[in-house]
N, C-alpha and C positions, 0 to 999 in steps of 0.2 A: 537587554540587549539584552536588549539584549544582550542572550549569548551572542550576542551573539547575533542579544541582541542583540535586535535588532537591532532588540531591539532595538535591537536593533536591533529594531527595530529595531536587540539592539537590541537585542537591542537586542537594528533596525536593525551597524551597523548602527560609525559610517560602512556601510559596508558595500564591495564593489562589483556588482555579477557582472562581467568582464563575458558576456554571454552572447551574441552573435554579433560584435560589433557598435552595441548600443553598450552604454555602461549607466546603467541604474543607480546611482548613490541615494542609498537607504539610511537614515541616521536610525541607529538603533535605541540605544538611551539616549535621552538628549540631560545635558547639563553642563556647564560651564566648565573650564579647568583650561589649563595653561597648554600653548604652541609647542610641540615636541622640539623645536629646536634648542628650546631654553635648554632644557639638562638631558639632552637623549644622543648625544653626537656619535660617532664610529668610536668604537675601542681601541685601543694602541695597537692593534692586532689587524691590522686595513691592507698588507700587502691581498693581492688578487690570487689563488687558489685557482689551480689549472683543473678543472673538470675532469680530464680522466687523460691519459697519455697513448691508450690505446685503445681503441671497439667503439671512438665515440665517447656519443652522454652517455651508453650503457656500459662502458667499459672500467667506468669505477665505481665507488657506491657512497657518492653523494648526491642524493633526492635534487633538482634543480626545476625551480617552479616559479610562477610570478605569482606578488604580494601587491596589496593595497598598502600604504604608506599609512603609517600609525595617526590619530588622530588625536592621540594623549602620549606623556609617559607610557615606560612598559613597567605601573603600581596598578596591582593589583584594582587597587580600591579604587583609581580612577576612568578605569577601562566605560566608556559607554559606547562602542561601535565595535561592529564585528571584526572589522580589517586590525586593530589591538590586542581582542579578544584569541584573532587567531594566534597570535602567539603568545601571550600571556599562558595560556592550558598549555601550552608545553612546555614553558621556562617555570611556572607552578603549578600548586595543587591543595589541593584542601580537602574535607576531611571523606566528601566524597567527590564521585565524576562520576561523567555517565559516559555507557561504553558503547560501542559501534551501533548496536541495537538502540539508543537514549532510553538503555535502564539505568537508574539509579546504583550504581554497586560500588564500594568502598577502597579509598584514595589513602591516604595518610590512616587513616579509623579502618582497623581491619574489622569491627563491627560494631553495635551500636543496637541499643533498648531502646524505644517508646515506651511510657504508661499508663495505665489503661485509662487515664485521663485523655490520653495524645498532647499531655502539658509539655512533658520532660523529657527528652533523648537524653543516653548516657550514654556515652562511643568509648572507645578502647581501642586507643591508639597502638599500631604498630613495632615492634621492639627493634623494625629496619629501617626504619624510616629515618632518613638524613637528608638535610642541605647537600647541596652542591659541594661545600666544603668540609661534609663529612660529618660534620655536629649533627646529633642526633636533636632529633624533634619530637616534643613535651608537651604535654595540654598547656605549661603557663607558655610558649610558643604562640597556640592558637590564642588564649586569653589575649597576648599583648594586641596579638593581629585584630581581634576582634574590638578590641578596646580601640586600639589607633585607626580603625574604619570608624567608631562611631562619635572621633574624637573631634570637636567642629574645626576648630584650629586648621583641620588634613581637608576640608570641604570637598568631602567624597561624595561627586551627585548619584550615586544608587544606592549607599547604605541604608535611607532608610527605605527605598523601593525595596528593596530584596531583604532585611535583616530588622526591618520594623518589626517582626512579629513576636523576635527574643524581648521579656520582661526589661523595660531599664533601657533598653537602648537608646530611643525617643529622646529619653529625659536627657542622656547623657550626650546624644545628639544636639538638643537643646540648651546647653550649661546649666543641666537643673540639678544633674546626678555628678558625680565625679568617677565615679566605672558602671560599668556595665551588668546589674544584678543576676540578670538571669544567666550569668557564664560563672562558673564555678571550674573551679580546678580542684579533683577530687585528688589524686596525685600526679607522677609524673606521667601518668600511661592513661591517665582517667579525666574527659571531659563531659562535665556537666551543662547543659542547657535548656534556658525553660522559656517558655512560650505563649506569652496573652492568654490563648485560647487553640484547643484541637486544628491544626490543617494539615489538611490532606496531602497539599503540595509544600510544607515547607521543609522535607529534606530536597526535595528537587532547587531549592532556591540556593541550600548551600553548596551546589555543584558553580551557580558564579561567581567571579573573578574577585567577586569585593568579601568571599566568605574563606578568601586563600589566607595561608600561613606565609609571613614574609620573615625573616632573620633581624631580632631587634639591635644586635651587634650592628649589623652592615646596615638598616637603616639610619642610626642615631651616628654613627660616625659620619657620619654624611649625606645629611639628609636633600641634601637639594640637587646630587651628581649618583646617589646608591644604585637607582636605574639603567647607569653606565656597564656597572658591572652584579647584574641581580645576583645575590644568592637564594636559588628559586628550591624548590624539591621536584620538580618535575623530567619528564624523559629526555630535553635537553637543556642545553647550558648557552644561552648567551655570549659567539663572541666576537661578533663584528654588529656594526648598525651606520651606515653609512646614509643619511637619508638623501632617498629621490636614486637608489642606487641597487644597495641587498641591503637585508637583515638574515645574518646565519648562525645557525643553530647547531652545537654538537650534541654528538650524544653523552648522557649519563650512562656512566657504566655503573654505578652504584644504588640505579631507578629502583626501588622497593615493589612496584607491580614486573618488572622483568628488564635489563637494556633492550634498546632500540637495534635492530639488526645494520641500520642504516647508518653509516660515521657522521654526515651532516644532511643538513637540510639548506639549500641557500634557494632564499623567497627574493625573487630578482624585484627588484620598483620600480624600474625605469619604459622610457615605453614601448613605440615598436609594435609591429605585429607579434601577433599571438602566436599565430596559424605561421608566419613568415618564419619565426625562430626557432620555434616548432621544427619545420619542415628541414630546418636548415641546419637540426639536431646541437638547440641551442637551449633547447628544454626538453627535461621528461613530459611538464603538462600544458600541453596552450589551449589556446578557445576555437571555436569554430564562428566566422566569419558569415553574417545571414545570407549574402550570395551561396553560397558554399554548403548552406547545411539542407538544404535539399537532396543536395546528391550525398552529401556526409550519411543522411540516414535510411537514403535508400537504399544504401548498398551501391551505388554509381562513382563513389571513389575510392581509390586506393587509401585513403583512410579512415574508410568504411570503418572497419573490425577494430579500432583504437578511439571512436565514440565512444564517452560515455555521457549523459544526459542525466543531469542532476537536479531535479525539481527541490526548492528551498520552502521553508517552511518559513516562508515570509510571507508581506505582503506592502507592497508600494502605495502611496495616496496622495491624495491628495487632504489638507484640513484646512478648516476653518478657525478664526479666534475669534468666538461667540459674544465673545467682551468688547470687539470693535463692530462700529458700523460698517459695512451694511451686514454681516453677518448677524446679528441678534434674531433677523427677520426667519425663521425659517423656509416660507416661499422663496426671499433669494439666496437660498441654497438649493431647495430642490431645483429652482429652475439652472441653477448653473451645473448641477449633478445632471441631470435630465440633458443636457447639449453637450455632454460629452461620449462621441458614437467610439467606444473602448474596441470594440469589434473590429472597426476600421480601422482605428489607429496599428492595431495588431496585424491586421493582415496586410495594409501596404507599408508603413513604415516599418515592423517587425517581420516582417514575409510570416507571421504565423508562427512567430519562435514562442512565444509567451501566452500564460492559459489568464487569459481573463479574468479575474478577479469580480465575483458577484458577493461577494462577505469579506467580514476580518480574516477569520480563520482560515489557512491555506487547508485544502484536505488531506493532507500527512496532519495535521493535529487532531490527537485525540478528542474528543467534543464535534468535530467538523459534522454539519449539517449540509444537505442538498437542499434541504426549504428556506434555508437564511436566501434573503434577495435581498439584493438593492436594488436605488434606481434604476428602470431602463432607458435607455435611448432614447426621447421625443420631444422634438424640437415644436410642436403644436403647442404642447402642455405648458411646457416650461416658459415659449411667452405670455402663454396667460396667467400663470401663474406669477411670475414678473409683475404688470400688470396692477394684480391683484395686491400685490407685498404693500407695504406702508411707506414706501419708496416709489411707487406707479412704475418703477420702469427709470426713475432719477437717481440714480446711483452715486453716493461719491465715491472717489477717484480711489480702484482699488491696486494694489501689489500685489505679486507672487511670489514669494520668495525663495530660490532654490538652490542647494550649496555649489561652487561650480565656481571659476577662476575667471569668470568673466569672456565677453565675446560673444558670441552669437550664441546665443539660449538652448538647450537639448531640443530634439527638431519635435518629438512628443511635449512638450510645452508647447512648443511655437502653434503646430497642429489646433491643442484643445484654446489654446486663447484667440488662433483663429476662428475656430467652432463658434466663439463666443461672442466677436467681432459681429461675423456672419450672421449667426439666430438672431442673438439678443441687440445686440446694438453694443454692447458692452465693451470698451478698451480697458485691456487689463494689464499691467506695466510687467515685466518678465525682470529681477532684479537679483544678480549675482553677491553669494555673500561666500569668502573664504571657511574652507568645512572647519575650522577650529571658533571663525569666530562666530558659523550659521547655530553650533548650536549652543555654544554661552550664548544665544542673541534670542536663541529657543528656548531656553528653560528660565529666561527673563520672561515669557510671554508677551517677545516685540512685536512679532512679526503678523501682519493684518489675512493672511491668507499664505501657506507654503507646501511645498513637493518634500514628502518623507516617505516613511515605512518602519518596519519591524521587524525583524527576524527573532527567530526564538533562542530561548535564554535555556529553555528544559521544555519537553512536550506534553505541557499542560497548558486550557486553553485560560486560565488563571492571568497567566503569563502577559496573555492579549488584551484580554477583555475589561480586567482591572484594574492595570499598574496604567492603561492606555487613557480611561474612560472612567474610574472612580470620580469621586468631586473630588475629590483631597489629594489624590495621587501626586506625588511630585511631576510626575509622567503625564498628565491630564495638560501641552502645551494646548488645548485649544479649551481650555476655560468653561469645562462642561457640566451641567449641572441637573439631576436629573432624581430626583425622590424613589422615581419610579425603579430604575436600574440603579442606584445606590445600594437599595435593598433587598435585592436579587442577589447583585455582590456581596450581602455581609450574609444574606444567607447563606450561598457558594462555601463563601470560608469555612463555616463551621458543618459546612453536611459532610458525614462523612461517608455515605456511601454515593462510590464515584459516578453512577449512572444519573443519579440524580439533581448532582452536584452539576453534571455537563447541562442538563437540562434549564438549570436556571444561566447560566452563562451562556446560551443557545437563543434564552427568552433576550438577554440582556445586549445581547447582540442584536437584534431581530431590529427592537427597541432605538439602539443606537445608529442604525440604518435610516429609520422609518425618519429620523429627530436628523439627516444627514448631517452627522458631526464631524465625518469624512465620505471624501468620495474614493473608494477604494478602486483601483484600476489592474494592476497586475498580481499574479503569484508566480511567480522569478522560477525563471531554470535555466541552470547554467548550463553550458552546450560545453564542453571539454573534450579535452583529447587526451589522450594520454599510452604513453609508449608502453609496447610490449613490454619489455623487457621488467618493467616494472609490477610488477606482485604487490597483491590483497591490497591493491586498490578499493576504499571500501564505497558505496552507494547511501551517506548518509545525508540528511537533509536538513542539518547544521551544522553549527563550530561545535566538534569536540576533541582531546587530543585523538590523533589520527596517526602519526607519521611513527611512533613507534613500533606498527604492526605490519608498515612498509616494508619492503625488499627488492633489491635493483640484480638480477637473472644475467649476469656478464655474457653469458652466453650467448644470449640474444641480441648483444650488441657486434658480437663479430660476423 
């Protein structure tokens, strides 16, 4: 999920990139979970609130933006998509967090020390860290929260993915132990976490929501419905959630890192043109349709000065299930990869608004290399590869599943489908799946071929290459297994020289692309509009807590 996750990728997220009138739906962290309608209705504070009485939308102190519908309950241990993470990182917090420069910085822990062997982390908690109800956060609260995440009864889809390095966590998750032996309370303000082997990226993993603290009393008082009124520790409190309408967050005045300058943040979940609503002064943040983008970017639009392009540390892709025919044959996968003209799709359908992905790691990711390359468009070679495959061009029925509500499939998928038909004579069925069901079946490995993606949870190539493609990773929905890649990833896990570690990931990435496990298509860009009255809007490529930094300059709205 990364965070953001996409992980979505995610992890990936799903997250919605409302970038040019085209919606990319990227599953960031695959996995099962409850539909949000079962336990996350609106709070009792459901009276619509006016944006301002004077000065238009810039006359008040509530930021109004757009948001994606959460795919899960607002429970940190269930988050596996970027839309949900957007809210959870503002309501909850952990030992550490990511700042606007994507650096790991203290959150509820004011400091930490790492043992010489790199296997023991000792965190000292802040004196002023409190839950939203004013109760002090202690080391026991973190112990409870990590134990809760690891409890198999809670079926967290992300806990072994992000916290599996903690000693004893997998034993607890597999019901072989009653607690997580690697998490120890030294005293109220001191928590010790031991991991199985040194891992340069472990401290970054703790920024993912599954490592956040929750209030035991609130959770256990009403285990089914506690997320309606979560008692978090973040810079904002959830005051209202009306599905398909709004998520409203209110400032936490006792936030330990400094109270936000905004009174509230309203995420509007409804439909309608983001550009029209932005121009009608209904939103502080909007998006540029593809047809308008050239004028906006070129300075020929009245909105040019308000344009904020935001490249995402994410990748969208098509993935094969290598456990199912015909994708057990490398030549079939290569043939399909070589029949997708990504440049043409970007230029014609997307008006050149996205970046064609030639690899897995996006350019913003540390460890990215321009030398990495995926298969180029080559229809002649693709035809030959298909004939040379063990299927001899006579393929079984192929179904490509995507997250959607039915109706016409996305134009991008239709263009790819037409290319396969025209060039290879393959009829691929496009099948929609409701988003929460899509995530659930993805985790089970049901799909033959699927449209997906991954968004960074933290800025480290391990979050993409290891989490998606290691043979035993719960996120390896492709069923991919390569001894060569596994060996490279195991070496990278314990390599403490960061540059050497990045080189190992690059070797693994190229091997994965050569094996045509996925077909990367785009590194997405959000094309946003932000009102001039909004100060300190950050240019950040992934989901981090950011709204506490923003201000509304009322003088700009008059």
